[in-house]
C-alpha positions as a printed Julia matrix, in Angstrom:
240×3 Matrix{Float64}:
 75.16  85.81  23.49
 72.75  83.38  25.08
 73.97  81.56  27.71
 73.01  77.83  28.5
 70.52  78.01  30.68
 68.01  80.43  28.27
 68.63  77.87  25.55
 67.31  75.06  27.7
 64.97  76.71  29.31
 63.54  78.23  25.37
 64.02  74.33  24.2
 62.16  73.05  27.12
 58.93  75.27  25.81
 58.19  73.11  22.67
 57.37  70.41  25.31
 53.51  71.15  26.34
 54.08  70.05  29.97
 56.69  72.76  30.3
 54.35  75.49  28.62
 51.75  74.67  30.91
 54.14  74.7   33.76
 55.84  78.26  32.79
 52.42  79.43  31.3
 54.63  80.43  28.2
 54.99  79.53  24.64
 57.22  80.21  22.0
 56.35  81.91  18.49
 59.05  81.92  15.78
 59.79  83.72  12.0
 59.62  87.37  11.19
 55.6   87.41   9.97
 54.1   85.47  12.63
 56.46  87.12  16.12
 55.53  90.74  14.34
 52.01  90.21  14.2
 51.36  88.76  17.95
 53.82  91.98  19.05
 50.88  94.16  17.53
 48.36  92.2   19.57
 47.66  92.08  23.67
 49.87  89.32  24.16
 52.12  89.74  27.21
 55.51  89.36  25.74
 58.28  87.61  27.81
 61.42  87.61  25.93
 62.62  88.56  22.1
 65.92  87.59  20.45
 66.8   88.48  16.85
 69.46  88.29  14.56
 68.69  91.76  13.04
 66.62  94.35  15.34
 65.38  96.34  12.0
 62.89  93.64  10.83
 61.31  94.45  13.98
 57.92  96.9   14.06
 59.3   99.36  15.8
 61.75  99.95  18.74
 59.67  99.6   21.2
 60.1   96.06  22.13
 62.85  95.12  24.77
 64.97  92.44  22.63
 68.12  90.61  22.52
 70.33  90.63  19.46
 71.8   86.77  18.81
 73.85  85.28  16.41
 72.23  82.74  13.7
 74.41  80.13  15.62
 72.75  81.48  18.69
 69.52  81.73  17.2
 69.74  77.7   15.57
 70.51  76.47  19.23
 67.0   77.78  20.43
 65.17  77.39  17.5
 62.58  74.47  16.67
 63.08  75.32  13.27
 65.06  73.31  10.41
 65.87  76.88   9.05
 65.14  79.75  11.56
 63.77  82.86  10.62
 65.45  85.59  12.0
 63.46  86.11  14.99
 61.91  83.99  18.17
 59.74  85.35  20.92
 58.41  83.76  24.46
 55.37  85.02  25.06
 52.91  84.63  28.0
 49.9   82.24  27.5
 46.76  84.5   28.12
 43.99  82.74  30.19
 40.94  82.41  28.52
 37.77  84.83  28.27
 34.34  83.62  29.84
 32.31  81.87  27.1
 29.55  83.91  25.49
 26.64  81.96  23.33
 25.11  84.97  22.05
 26.21  83.81  18.96
 28.32  81.25  17.74
 30.99  78.4   19.25
 33.19  75.93  17.46
 33.85  72.9   19.75
 36.57  70.67  18.75
 36.32  66.93  19.89
 39.22  64.94  20.14
 41.34  66.95  17.04
 44.79  65.81  16.81
 46.6   67.39  14.28
 48.59  70.01  14.75
 47.85  71.66  11.12
 44.03  70.85  11.34
 44.15  72.61  14.46
 46.05  76.03  13.25
 43.97  75.73  10.14
 40.97  75.87  12.14
 41.67  78.57  14.13
 42.74  81.08  11.59
 38.76  80.2   10.16
 37.1   81.02  13.36
 39.22  84.13  12.9
 38.07  84.49   9.24
 34.62  83.86  10.1
 34.03  85.81  13.32
 34.25  82.84  15.45
 35.25  84.52  18.73
 35.35  81.05  20.82
 36.94  77.85  19.97
 36.13  75.24  22.62
 38.87  72.53  22.69
 38.4   69.01  24.56
 41.07  68.36  26.73
 42.5   65.59  24.36
 42.42  67.97  21.51
 46.27  69.36  20.51
 47.34  72.35  22.15
 46.92  74.88  20.37
 50.26  76.45  21.48
 51.92  73.4   20.05
 54.96  74.98  17.68
 53.19  73.42  14.34
 49.97  74.71  15.52
 51.07  77.85  15.68
 52.95  78.15  12.2
 49.0   77.12  10.59
 47.76  79.8   12.29
 49.85  82.11  11.2
 49.01  84.82  14.33
 45.36  84.29  14.2
 45.98  82.27  17.9
 45.68  85.8   19.52
 42.66  86.61  18.42
 40.46  84.19  19.17
 39.34  82.45  22.43
 40.4   79.39  22.9
 39.31  77.27  25.44
 40.28  73.47  27.07
 37.76  71.64  28.78
 35.42  68.77  29.33
 33.2   69.59  25.9
 30.99  66.9   26.92
 29.66  68.62  29.94
 29.75  72.08  28.42
 27.49  70.48  25.52
 25.5   68.83  28.21
 24.28  71.99  30.07
 24.64  74.73  27.42
 21.18  75.25  26.78
 21.49  76.29  22.85
 21.43  74.32  20.22
 24.08  72.15  18.69
 24.63  71.02  15.43
 27.46  68.24  14.91
 29.34  67.39  11.81
 27.85  63.61  10.57
 28.65  61.56   7.04
 24.65  60.68   7.4
 23.57  64.4    8.71
 21.09  67.21   6.97
 22.74  68.27   3.73
 24.3   71.19   4.74
 22.9   73.1    1.9
 18.99  72.3    2.75
 20.15  72.61   6.54
 18.03  76.28   8.54
 20.58  77.11  10.88
 19.5   78.48  14.16
 20.52  82.08  14.76
 23.29  81.03  17.94
 24.4   77.47  19.49
 27.37  75.57  18.94
 28.75  73.45  15.8
 30.89  70.47  16.7
 33.59  69.03  15.0
 35.19  65.37  15.46
 38.31  63.53  15.7
 40.05  63.12  11.88
 39.97  59.71  12.38
 36.7   58.72  14.62
 33.91  61.86  14.45
 32.59  62.97  16.8
 31.54  61.04  20.16
 28.5   58.68  21.26
 28.35  61.05  24.27
 28.33  63.87  21.95
 26.59  62.61  19.62
 23.54  61.83  21.67
 23.91  65.82  22.8
 23.7   67.18  19.57
 19.97  68.29  18.53
 20.78  68.67  15.11
 22.96  66.93  12.51
 24.36  67.94   9.16
 26.62  66.81   6.74
 28.46  67.88   3.7
 26.89  65.7    0.55
 29.77  64.11  -2.04
 29.22  64.42  -5.58
 32.2   62.37  -6.66
 33.34  58.95  -6.39
 31.98  56.96  -3.88
 35.56  55.54  -2.88
 36.59  58.6   -2.11
 38.32  59.7    1.51
 35.45  61.75   3.79
 36.98  64.99   3.97
 39.96  66.92   6.03
 38.82  67.76   9.34
 39.85  71.25   8.35
 38.13  71.33   5.3
 35.14  70.39   6.53
 35.01  73.64   9.0
 35.65  75.76   6.44
 32.48  74.21   4.53
 30.28  74.24   7.46
 31.51  78.0    8.93
 30.71  79.34   5.4
 27.62  77.73   4.76
 26.65  79.43   8.61
 27.26  82.76   7.63
 25.98  82.72   4.61
 22.56  81.54   6.32
């Protein structure tokens, strides 16, 4: 049985300030939890309504009822397993390759998808501005499908980073050079901007190149979703 203090503590981790205070985050669902259990993430606690759903019996767990799982879950329909993991320390950035930089991305679904894209395209380092949504937000985690453990995610002052990086800085802009003609350097940073406002003026001034995705359809179509644009640009980066 999950006691009141456990319920209160686990529910508190749905808020960023308590995740940061305790350096812990919650993952839910059989697929996600089992995938994270196979990574180097350090397990804090594990709860399940059915131990047979766990990948092995090497993990210490607490068997709970469906009713208790519902009390600690943030999901409308809890999925059998919930785990609390320690937030890992960020690794030093490595500039011998490509880094992806996010400038004020706010939507959890967008960030989660972008983390998966980094995992897919082999982008080891994802640098987020301090006003980008928290990568351990439950909605972000659901969208990452476990990729959050395989990408080094660093929150910092990206303006300072870009200014002092010493590597090519490619910004995604509506008026940039069409990506299908763009010659990608061997290494550098690709910057993606906020959903509504794009890349800030400060980072625009620091961009050594501007790249765009040409529009072939109706001119009144809304600009591309930032996660979709990231997928196209990372694909072209790797193809070249």
